[in-house]
N, C-alpha and C positions, 0 to 999 in steps of 0.2 A: 700286445698281440690282439688283433681284432678280426672279427668274422663278418664278411660281406659289408664292411663299412660301419658296423655298429660294435659297441663293446660287448664283452662276454655276458655281463649281467643283462644288458638289453637284449642280447641274442636269446638268452634263456626265457625272458619275459615274452618277447615277440614270438619265439618258437612255440611257447605254450599257447599263446592266443591263436597262432596259425594252426597248431595241432587241434585245438578245441574247435575252431571253425571247420576244419576238415572233418572232424568227428561228427559234427552236426550235419554237414553237407552230405557225408557218406552214410549217415544213419548207423554209426558204429558206436561201440562203448569200450573205450580204451583205458580210461583212467587218466589222472592228472600227469603222473610221471611219464607215461607213454605218450601223451599229447605233446609234452615238451620235447621228448626224444624225436618223435615223428616230425615235429615242426622244424627242429634244428637240422636233423639229417635230411629231411625233405628239402629244406632251403639249399643245402649244399648240393644235393643231387639236381634239383631244378635249375640252379644257377649254372651247373656244369652242362646240362642239356641245352639250356638257352644260349650259353656262350658259343656252342657249336654253330648256332644259327645267327651269331653276331648280336644277340640281344643281351644287354647287361643291365641288371636291376641293382640299384644301390640304395643305401639309406634304409631307414625304418620301413617305409612303405614297400620298397622293393623286396626287402627281406621278408616282410609279411606275405606279400603276394607269392614269392618263390616258395616260402615255407608251406603255404596253403596248397599250392599246386603239387609240390613234392610229397607232402603228407597224404594227399588224395591218391597219388600214384602208389605210395607205399601201402596204404590201406587196401587198394585194389589188388596189388601183388600178394599181400597177405591173404586175402580172400581166395585168390586163385590157388595158392599153395595149400591152404587148408582143405580144399575140395578134393 
C-alpha cells in the first residue's frame, strides 16, 4: 500500500521534512512528531484540494510540495482556532 506514489517509510520521512519546512516558513514551533503528522496529513489534504482543480502531484517532489502546502494550511487553521 502506497501513499501519493511513495512508500510509507518515504512518506514519513518526506512528511517530516515538509512539516519542518512549513514550521520554519510559518514561524511555528510544533516538534518533530507534529511536523511528521502535519506533513503527511497536509499532503493528503493538499492533494485532495489540488485534484479538484485537475492538478496532480506525484512522486517524492510532488509529495514534498503538497505536504508543505497542506502543513502550512493546517498551521494557519490551528492558529485561527486557538484565537
